[in-house]
DOLOFI-351474 format. One line per field, with one value per residue (C-alpha): x, y, z. Coordinates in Angstrom, 2 decimals, always signed. Example, Ala and Ser with C-alpha at 12.3 -4.5 7.8 and 13.67 -1.06 7.14 Angstrom:
REM DOLOFI-351474
east <- [+12.30/+13.67]
north <- [-4.50/-1.06]
up <- [+7.80/+7.14]
This chain:
REM DOLOFI-351474
east <- [+117.88/+114.95/+113.24/+109.42/+107.78/+104.13/+102.42/+99.94/+98.15/+97.69/+94.25/+93.85/+93.53/+89.95/+88.81/+85.99/+82.81/+80.17/+76.78/+73.77/+71.38/+67.65/+66.22/+63.94/+65.82/+65.36/+63.22/+61.69/+61.00/+64.74/+65.34/+65.19/+62.12/+62.34/+63.02/+60.22/+59.14/+56.40/+54.46/+54.47/+52.08/+53.61/+53.26/+50.34/+50.86/+51.24/+52.41/+55.46/+57.46/+56.87/+60.49/+61.99/+63.75/+62.81/+59.76/+57.03/+56.24/+52.94/+52.50/+50.51/+53.33/+55.89/+53.80/+53.31/+57.02/+57.94/+55.60/+56.36/+52.69/+52.91/+49.17/+49.17/+49.49/+50.98/+48.94/+49.44/+46.64/+47.73/+50.24/+53.39/+56.31/+58.78/+56.39/+55.80/+59.57/+60.05/+57.34/+58.88/+62.38/+61.26/+59.55/+62.53/+65.03/+64.25/+65.60/+65.63/+68.91/+70.54/+69.22/+70.47/+73.89/+74.14/+73.12/+75.65/+78.31/+77.63/+77.66/+80.93/+82.42/+81.45/+82.90/+86.15/+86.34/+85.78/+88.46/+90.82/+90.27/+90.74/+94.02/+95.27/+94.52/+96.25/+99.20/+99.47/+99.22/+101.92/+104.15/+103.62/+104.41/+107.54/+108.77/+108.26/+109.86/+112.87/+113.19/+112.95/+115.46/+117.91/+117.45/+118.03/+121.21/+122.49/+121.83/+123.53/+126.58/+126.72/+126.42/+129.13/+131.40/+130.73/+131.35/+134.65/+135.65/+134.70/+136.58/+139.65/+139.39/+139.01/+142.03/+144.04/+143.05/+143.82/+147.31/+147.97/+146.73/+148.85/+151.99/+151.38/+150.13/+151.53/+151.05/+147.58/+146.61/+147.86/+145.98/+142.80/+143.20/+143.44/+140.53/+138.38/+139.63/+138.83/+136.64/+138.01/+135.41/+135.52]
north <- [+126.96/+128.38/+126.04/+126.02/+125.73/+125.29/+127.00/+124.88/+126.87/+125.11/+124.93/+126.91/+124.78/+124.21/+124.81/+122.94/+124.95/+124.47/+124.08/+124.78/+121.88/+122.18/+122.15/+124.03/+127.26/+126.99/+129.84/+129.13/+132.88/+133.65/+131.92/+134.09/+133.77/+131.33/+132.99/+132.86/+134.81/+137.31/+138.94/+142.68/+144.81/+147.77/+151.09/+153.26/+156.37/+159.46/+157.53/+158.81/+155.70/+155.73/+156.83/+154.51/+151.32/+149.78/+147.48/+148.21/+145.70/+145.60/+145.15/+141.99/+140.32/+141.51/+140.12/+136.82/+136.43/+137.29/+134.74/+132.13/+131.90/+130.55/+130.77/+134.60/+135.79/+139.18/+141.23/+144.90/+146.09/+147.70/+150.21/+150.80/+150.26/+152.38/+155.30/+154.79/+154.72/+157.81/+159.63/+158.64/+159.59/+162.89/+163.66/+162.49/+164.84/+168.51/+169.75/+173.46/+173.44/+171.35/+173.74/+176.72/+175.24/+174.39/+177.92/+179.33/+177.03/+178.16/+181.79/+181.32/+179.48/+182.40/+184.94/+182.92/+182.69/+186.47/+187.13/+184.74/+186.58/+189.86/+188.67/+187.47/+190.91/+192.67/+190.34/+191.11/+194.86/+194.52/+192.71/+195.48/+198.15/+196.23/+195.98/+199.82/+200.56/+198.47/+200.24/+203.65/+202.58/+201.46/+204.75/+206.61/+204.63/+205.29/+209.06/+209.00/+207.35/+209.92/+212.78/+211.26/+210.93/+214.49/+215.75/+213.84/+215.32/+218.84/+218.38/+217.20/+220.14/+222.66/+221.22/+221.38/+224.97/+225.84/+224.36/+226.21/+229.53/+229.04/+228.39/+231.14/+233.89/+233.07/+236.54/+237.04/+233.51/+234.07/+237.33/+235.83/+232.78/+235.08/+237.12/+234.04/+231.03/+227.63/+225.43/+221.99/+219.25/+217.01]
up <- [+65.13/+67.05/+69.29/+69.52/+72.86/+73.52/+76.43/+78.33/+81.05/+84.29/+85.78/+88.98/+92.10/+93.23/+96.77/+98.43/+98.66/+101.25/+99.59/+101.82/+102.07/+101.74/+105.18/+107.44/+106.78/+103.02/+101.65/+98.19/+97.66/+97.84/+94.53/+91.38/+89.31/+86.33/+82.99/+80.55/+77.48/+77.82/+75.10/+75.04/+72.95/+71.11/+72.76/+71.92/+69.85/+72.06/+75.09/+76.97/+76.22/+72.46/+71.79/+74.49/+73.45/+76.83/+76.63/+79.03/+81.74/+83.52/+87.18/+86.50/+84.50/+87.09/+89.94/+88.17/+87.46/+91.09/+92.54/+89.88/+88.78/+85.22/+84.59/+84.15/+80.61/+81.45/+79.08/+78.32/+80.63/+83.91/+85.06/+82.92/+85.28/+83.20/+83.18/+86.95/+87.59/+85.41/+87.37/+90.71/+89.68/+88.21/+91.56/+93.48/+91.80/+91.76/+88.42/+89.43/+91.33/+88.55/+85.97/+87.99/+88.45/+84.79/+83.85/+86.34/+85.00/+81.43/+82.57/+84.42/+81.41/+79.19/+81.60/+81.73/+77.98/+77.75/+80.31/+78.53/+75.21/+77.00/+78.56/+75.18/+73.69/+76.56/+76.22/+72.49/+73.32/+75.88/+73.37/+70.83/+73.47/+74.60/+71.05/+70.44/+73.85/+73.03/+69.64/+71.39/+74.02/+71.36/+69.52/+72.79/+73.52/+70.03/+70.51/+73.91/+72.49/+69.66/+72.25/+74.37/+71.40/+70.34/+73.89/+74.06/+70.67/+71.82/+75.16/+73.30/+70.85/+73.65/+75.52/+72.36/+71.75/+75.40/+75.18/+71.85/+73.38/+76.52/+74.38/+71.84/+74.25/+77.79/+79.35/+78.07/+79.10/+82.70/+83.06/+81.58/+83.85/+86.90/+85.76/+84.87/+86.94/+85.54/+87.66/+88.47/+88.20/+91.19]
């Protein structure tokens, strides 16, 4: 019979934390600004942030939230911070080296792809040539074996004829052998 056990996680031990007290070293500006809702007008047609999902903040609303001034309404008049940041970032990064490196990367990738295709074609060509060379080699070996067999048969036939001629015509054989001596293969 299976037993059922329940798991009860133990709470981690707590450590004492030192909490700074408000004193002469307390800086009220170091606290984060209180959260509050701000009203934002929709972007104007033709503005650079019309397609952005980021709401635009004005410098006035940003300044009032940073100082904690609740009397400011934070209207849509003023400088658009997202546009300002976009301008600053676009000026901070020079896109020409990035564009050049991307173009060079694309060019190198294309060259590598072309070389890869060329290597695959050469490999296929080498495979076809190897196959035909093996077939030619097999045919050559077959022909060499046939020639060897024919030579062995011919040598055997000549030896047999020589032996018969020596037995049937011994005097003529000796005189022919003296006149035309046989060479001994070493």
